C-alpha positions as a Python dict, from the first residue, in 0.01 Angstrom:
ca = {
    (1, 'M'): (0, 0, 0),
    (2, 'P'): (120, 356, -71),
    (3, 'D'): (252, 551, 230),
    (4, 'A'): (1, 825, 310),
    (5, 'Q'): (288, 1044, 447),
    (6, 'V'): (474, 1038, 114),
    (7, 'P'): (356, 1237, -190),
    (8, 'Q'): (180, 1006, -433),
    (9, 'M'): (171, 969, -810),
    (10, 'R'): (1, 758, -1077),
    (11, 'A'): (207, 500, -1263),
    (12, 'V'): (160, 194, -1484),
    (13, 'S'): (285, -123, -1319),
    (14, 'Q'): (284, -500, -1354),
    (15, 'H'): (320, -780, -1103),
    (16, 'T'): (373, -1069, -1341),
    (17, 'A'): (503, -1139, -1690),
    (18, 'G'): (250, -1161, -1968),
    (19, 'G'): (69, -980, -2246),
    (20, 'P'): (-34, -614, -2250),
    (21, 'E'): (-322, -692, -2016),
    (22, 'V'): (-82, -728, -1717),
    (23, 'L'): (-21, -351, -1724),
    (24, 'T'): (-235, -171, -1466),
    (25, 'L'): (-268, 185, -1340),
    (26, 'I'): (-160, 221, -976),
    (27, 'T'): (-92, 487, -714),
    (28, 'T'): (253, 472, -559),
    (29, 'D'): (512, 685, -379),
    (30, 'R'): (664, 973, -569),
    (31, 'P'): (1046, 930, -606),
    (32, 'V'): (1293, 1174, -451),
    (33, 'A'): (1595, 1315, -634),
    (34, 'G'): (1926, 1205, -482),
    (35, 'P'): (2267, 1371, -518),
    (36, 'V'): (2332, 1497, -876),
    (37, 'E'): (1981, 1387, -975),
    (38, 'I'): (1670, 1575, -1085),
    (39, 'L'): (1303, 1503, -1021),
    (40, 'V'): (1108, 1545, -1345),
    (41, 'K'): (733, 1594, -1372),
    (42, 'V'): (666, 1370, -1670),
    (43, 'H'): (460, 1511, -1954),
    (44, 'A'): (511, 1216, -2191),
    (45, 'A'): (691, 882, -2202),
    (46, 'G'): (812, 697, -2510),
    (47, 'V'): (720, 335, -2578),
    (48, 'N'): (993, 108, -2717),
    (49, 'P'): (1031, -260, -2807),
    (50, 'T'): (1250, -313, -2501),
    (51, 'D'): (943, -222, -2291),
    (52, 'W'): (722, -502, -2421),
    (53, 'Y'): (1011, -749, -2426),
    (54, 'T'): (1070, -675, -2056),
    (55, 'R'): (696, -692, -1980),
    (56, 'A'): (676, -1043, -2126),
    (57, 'D'): (1008, -1170, -1987),
    (58, 'T'): (940, -1447, -1737),
    (59, 'T'): (1295, -1413, -1597),
    (60, 'A'): (1258, -1041, -1517),
    (61, 'D'): (1178, -893, -1175),
    (62, 'H'): (815, -784, -1204),
    (63, 'G'): (758, -662, -853),
    (64, 'S'): (932, -843, -565),
    (65, 'G'): (806, -604, -300),
    (66, 'R'): (791, -283, -504),
    (67, 'P'): (601, -174, -814),
    (68, 'A'): (763, -272, -1143),
    (69, 'I'): (727, 35, -1367),
    (70, 'L'): (839, 20, -1730),
    (71, 'G'): (966, 297, -1957),
    (72, 'Y'): (1290, 482, -2039),
    (73, 'D'): (1209, 774, -2270),
    (74, 'V'): (1085, 1078, -2085),
    (75, 'S'): (1008, 1443, -2155),
    (76, 'G'): (893, 1681, -1887),
    (77, 'V'): (970, 1971, -1656),
    (78, 'V'): (1220, 1975, -1370),
    (79, 'E'): (1026, 1971, -1043),
    (80, 'A'): (1319, 1963, -800),
    (81, 'V'): (1696, 1914, -799),
    (82, 'G'): (1907, 1702, -569),
    (83, 'P'): (2223, 1807, -384),
    (84, 'G'): (2508, 1921, -606),
    (85, 'V'): (2302, 1988, -920),
    (86, 'T'): (2407, 2295, -1120),
    (87, 'A'): (2298, 2202, -1474),
    (88, 'F'): (1922, 2246, -1425),
    (89, 'E'): (1670, 2442, -1222),
    (90, 'P'): (1305, 2379, -1143),
    (91, 'G'): (1094, 2479, -1442),
    (92, 'D'): (1346, 2370, -1707),
    (93, 'R'): (1200, 2162, -1994),
    (94, 'V'): (1411, 1848, -2033),
    (95, 'Y'): (1417, 1516, -2214),
    (96, 'G'): (1632, 1207, -2183),
    (97, 'M'): (1674, 836, -2131),
    (98, 'P'): (1778, 802, -1766),
    (99, 'R'): (1954, 495, -1623),
    (100, 'F'): (1922, 270, -1931),
    (101, 'P'): (1950, -31, -1932),
    (102, 'H'): (1858, -17, -1562),
    (103, 'P'): (1498, 71, -1471),
    (104, 'A'): (1401, 433, -1524),
    (105, 'S'): (1029, 384, -1448),
    (106, 'A'): (911, 645, -1698),
    (107, 'Y'): (548, 526, -1719),
    (108, 'A'): (469, 753, -1427),
    (109, 'E'): (387, 1110, -1331),
    (110, 'Y'): (735, 1166, -1186),
    (111, 'V'): (1076, 1019, -1254),
    (112, 'T'): (1429, 1080, -1123),
    (113, 'G'): (1761, 1043, -1297),
    (114, 'P'): (2121, 1168, -1312),
    (115, 'T'): (2147, 1517, -1458),
    (116, 'R'): (2385, 1402, -1732),
    (117, 'H'): (2121, 1162, -1864),
    (118, 'F'): (1907, 1463, -1967),
    (119, 'T'): (1938, 1775, -2175),
    (120, 'R'): (1711, 2067, -2249),
    (121, 'L'): (1419, 2000, -2481),
    (122, 'P'): (1454, 2186, -2812),
    (123, 'A'): (1224, 2487, -2821),
    (124, 'S'): (1064, 2363, -3143),
    (125, 'L'): (942, 2038, -2984),
    (126, 'D'): (648, 1968, -2757),
    (127, 'H'): (676, 1702, -2489),
    (128, 'I'): (504, 1434, -2697),
    (129, 'Q'): (770, 1474, -2966),
    (130, 'G'): (1043, 1498, -2705),
    (131, 'A'): (945, 1168, -2543),
    (132, 'A'): (960, 997, -2883),
    (133, 'L'): (1326, 1081, -2940),
    (134, 'P'): (1582, 977, -2676),
    (135, 'L'): (1618, 598, -2696),
    (136, 'A'): (1554, 565, -3069),
    (137, 'A'): (1754, 870, -3174),
    (138, 'L'): (2047, 789, -2943),
    (139, 'T'): (2048, 433, -3075),
    (140, 'A'): (2069, 555, -3433),
    (141, 'W'): (2329, 821, -3347),
    (142, 'Q'): (2554, 588, -3148),
    (143, 'A'): (2529, 318, -3416),
    (144, 'L'): (2586, 536, -3722),
    (145, 'V'): (2808, 811, -3585),
    (146, 'D'): (2994, 681, -3280),
    (147, 'T'): (3031, 319, -3393),
    (148, 'A'): (3030, 322, -3776),
    (149, 'D'): (3155, 681, -3829),
    (150, 'V'): (2938, 731, -4139),
    (151, 'R'): (3103, 970, -4384),
    (152, 'P'): (2992, 1162, -4694),
    (153, 'G'): (2932, 945, -4999),
    (154, 'Q'): (2910, 616, -4811),
    (155, 'R'): (2630, 371, -4888),
    (156, 'V'): (2428, 301, -4573),
    (157, 'L'): (2164, 26, -4551),
    (158, 'I'): (1902, 67, -4277),
    (159, 'H'): (1665, -220, -4204),
    (160, 'A'): (1309, -146, -4088),
    (161, 'A'): (1372, 205, -4211),
    (162, 'A'): (1022, 330, -4125),
    (163, 'G'): (1041, 214, -3763),
    (164, 'G'): (1132, 416, -3456),
    (165, 'V'): (1509, 377, -3485),
    (166, 'G'): (1503, 336, -3863),
    (167, 'H'): (1333, 660, -3966),
    (168, 'L'): (1563, 860, -3738),
    (169, 'G'): (1864, 666, -3869),
    (170, 'V'): (1772, 758, -4227),
    (171, 'Q'): (1784, 1127, -4137),
    (172, 'I'): (2102, 1102, -3931),
    (173, 'A'): (2281, 919, -4212),
    (174, 'K'): (2161, 1181, -4462),
    (175, 'S'): (2286, 1458, -4233),
    (176, 'R'): (2629, 1293, -4260),
    (177, 'G'): (2616, 1304, -4640),
    (178, 'A'): (2547, 932, -4694),
    (179, 'H'): (2357, 757, -4973),
    (180, 'V'): (2078, 587, -4776),
    (181, 'I'): (1911, 259, -4868),
    (182, 'G'): (1616, 137, -4662),
    (183, 'T'): (1413, -180, -4632),
    (184, 'A'): (1041, -129, -4570),
    (185, 'R'): (702, -224, -4711),
    (186, 'R'): (612, -35, -5028),
    (187, 'I'): (330, 150, -4851),
    (188, 'K'): (595, 331, -4643),
    (189, 'H'): (827, 428, -4930),
    (190, 'E'): (676, 771, -4991),
    (191, 'F'): (724, 860, -4624),
    (192, 'L'): (1087, 747, -4635),
    (193, 'R'): (1158, 940, -4954),
    (194, 'S'): (1028, 1250, -4778),
    (195, 'L'): (1300, 1193, -4517),
    (196, 'G'): (1570, 1171, -4783),
    (197, 'A'): (1607, 797, -4846),
    (198, 'D'): (1777, 740, -5185),
    (199, 'E'): (1687, 374, -5250),
    (200, 'L'): (1410, 161, -5104),
    (201, 'I'): (1351, -213, -5109),
    (202, 'D'): (1020, -380, -5028),
    (203, 'Y'): (1141, -687, -4840),
    (204, 'T'): (818, -871, -4923),
    (205, 'E'): (893, -842, -5297),
    (206, 'Q'): (1271, -843, -5321),
    (207, 'D'): (1563, -1004, -5137),
    (208, 'F'): (1800, -724, -5040),
    (209, 'A'): (2084, -975, -4995),
    (210, 'E'): (2055, -1075, -5360),
    (211, 'T'): (2043, -726, -5507),
    (212, 'L'): (2258, -496, -5292),
    (213, 'R'): (2638, -482, -5306),
    (214, 'E'): (2918, -240, -5210),
    (215, 'V'): (2740, -118, -4898),
    (216, 'D'): (2965, 57, -4644),
    (217, 'V'): (2745, 43, -4333),
    (218, 'V'): (2445, -169, -4230),
    (219, 'L'): (2224, -76, -3937),
    (220, 'N'): (2034, -391, -3841),
    (221, 'T'): (1723, -358, -3624),
    (222, 'I'): (1556, -692, -3703),
    (223, 'E'): (1576, -1030, -3532),
    (224, 'G'): (1654, -1353, -3713),
    (225, 'D'): (1893, -1391, -4004),
    (226, 'Y'): (1891, -1030, -4125),
    (227, 'A'): (2234, -959, -3976),
    (228, 'A'): (2393, -1267, -4132),
    (229, 'R'): (2232, -1204, -4472),
    (230, 'S'): (2347, -843, -4462),
    (231, 'L'): (2711, -956, -4474),
    (232, 'R'): (2666, -1030, -4843),
    (233, 'T'): (2588, -666, -4913),
    (234, 'L'): (2896, -518, -4746),
    (235, 'R'): (3218, -426, -4919),
    (236, 'P'): (3554, -519, -4759),
    (237, 'G'): (3615, -274, -4478),
    (238, 'G'): (3243, -228, -4421),
    (239, 'T'): (3066, -224, -4086),
    (240, 'L'): (2757, -408, -3965),
    (241, 'V'): (2604, -262, -3648),
    (242, 'S'): (2323, -466, -3492),
    (243, 'I'): (2116, -320, -3211),
    (244, 'L'): (2004, -675, -3131),
    (245, 'P'): (2244, -942, -3002),
    (246, 'L'): (2397, -1136, -3288),
    (247, 'D'): (2259, -1488, -3320),
    (248, 'P'): (2487, -1763, -3177),
    (249, 'A'): (2502, -1901, -3532),
    (250, 'F'): (2619, -1568, -3677),
    (251, 'P'): (2912, -1640, -3913),
    (252, 'H'): (3184, -1434, -3743),
    (253, 'A'): (3456, -1621, -3931),
    (254, 'Q'): (3291, -1536, -4263),
    (255, 'A'): (3275, -1171, -4161),
    (256, 'R'): (3645, -1165, -4074),
    (257, 'E'): (3738, -1336, -4400),
    (258, 'A'): (3535, -1076, -4590),
    (259, 'G'): (3709, -794, -4405),
    (260, 'V'): (3386, -683, -4244),
    (261, 'R'): (3345, -554, -3889),
    (262, 'A'): (3030, -696, -3725),
    (263, 'V'): (2927, -571, -3380),
    (264, 'F'): (2633, -567, -3139),
    (265, 'M'): (2572, -225, -2986),
    (266, 'L'): (2364, -140, -2680),
    (267, 'V'): (2261, 224, -2650),
    (268, 'E'): (2377, 427, -2349),
    (269, 'P'): (2251, 748, -2184),
    (270, 'D'): (2456, 1027, -2338),
    (271, 'R'): (2405, 1401, -2295),
    (272, 'A'): (2654, 1485, -2573),
    (273, 'G'): (2463, 1262, -2813),
    (274, 'L'): (2131, 1417, -2708),
    (275, 'E'): (2273, 1764, -2766),
    (276, 'A'): (2387, 1662, -3115),
    (277, 'I'): (2036, 1528, -3182),
    (278, 'S'): (1885, 1852, -3052),
    (279, 'A'): (2108, 2049, -3291),
    (280, 'L'): (1979, 1841, -3584),
    (281, 'V'): (1622, 1903, -3472),
    (282, 'E'): (1676, 2277, -3441),
    (283, 'S'): (1840, 2291, -3785),
    (284, 'G'): (1541, 2115, -3941),
    (285, 'R'): (1743, 1808, -4044),
    (286, 'L'): (1576, 1567, -3799),
    (287, 'Q'): (1206, 1520, -3738),
    (288, 'V'): (1035, 1250, -3538),
    (289, 'R'): (731, 1073, -3682),
    (290, 'L'): (458, 989, -3432),
    (291, 'D'): (271, 670, -3505),
    (292, 'S'): (22, 705, -3220),
    (293, 'V'): (-28, 864, -2878),
    (294, 'F'): (-216, 701, -2590),
    (295, 'P'): (-305, 826, -2239),
    (296, 'L'): (-95, 679, -1959),
    (297, 'A'): (-389, 465, -1846),
    (298, 'E'): (-397, 302, -2191),
    (299, 'A'): (-41, 171, -2185),
    (300, 'A'): (-172, -178, -2263),
    (301, 'R'): (-318, -51, -2592),
    (302, 'A'): (14, 118, -2674),
    (303, 'H'): (198, -211, -2622),
    (304, 'A'): (-55, -398, -2833),
    (305, 'R'): (0, -148, -3112),
    (306, 'G'): (377, -183, -3090),
    (307, 'E'): (367, -559, -3101),
    (308, 'T'): (189, -556, -3437),
    (309, 'S'): (524, -442, -3591),
    (310, 'Q'): (316, -216, -3818),
    (311, 'A'): (396, 116, -3651),
    (312, 'T'): (546, 392, -3864),
    (313, 'G'): (760, 599, -3631),
    (314, 'K'): (716, 617, -3254),
    (315, 'I'): (443, 535, -3001),
    (316, 'V'): (413, 769, -2702),
    (317, 'L'): (221, 778, -2374),
    (318, 'S'): (78, 1116, -2277),
    (319, 'V'): (111, 1170, -1903),
    (320, 'A'): (59, 1542, -1834),
    (321, 'S'): (44, 1669, -2193),
    (322, 'P'): (-277, 1667, -2396),
    (323, 'V'): (-334, 1364, -2620),
    (324, 'P'): (-345, 1472, -2988),
    (325, 'L'): (-666, 1392, -3174),
    (326, 'R'): (-648, 1051, -3341),
}
């Protein structure tokens, strides 16, 4: 039971693994900012595949004496600062991905996190847009810029190019001067062309591994054999970055023989990366596509939408911000 002496908040929690229906709205204690942390009044929280994977994971801790609250992406307003904080003040609009891969508990009215896991929200964005960016945009940035060092003129292949990470990756690669190739269903090609994609392949009609060659960088966001098949597209000296663990059967020896670097990358909280993303947003070179927005209490519907794998762009939970008309 919540402590009546402690300020309370609403949050979405689960007490067991399962489908979207295990997510329930609860009242629980409001967190308190510790040293070099801020307390953020959440206006919106992003929804990501890692959320529903964790929700369904039977090996995860889904309670054990305290509410299990999902969510990493957050956009909101600083409510209070902990000891030693100089970067922010109450009232500042911020966004970030605190504590990842450890629990951030963003499906809630308040969240805490280290100051360096946040940055100021670009003035051109509302909180719904802000909550859609951190995890997906940082993933794309760290994969394409920090890991692969995409350069002008390089050929970059992005799988699931219309997805949350993919559509941001297309724009980040274009901002680096790359020739961008994307895999997506034909119905999403017009959207991707509007973002700057140069070539598009409908994976239901054409095998990218049979038709593409001399690719410099592959960003893989899909489970199964996509990473292994992508090796055939890469030139010697090319780089494959997978944001999913490489399958145990992945042909590492074949990659080495082909002179290809193949790595698994896990995104990290990163203020410098967020500031670079903010600069792209402010310059008009990066826009986030919203697939759908749901109220906090409808988190189960948001998860159900995500698990269809049909979303174009990002799914967001509105916490204190108005829900756009759908």
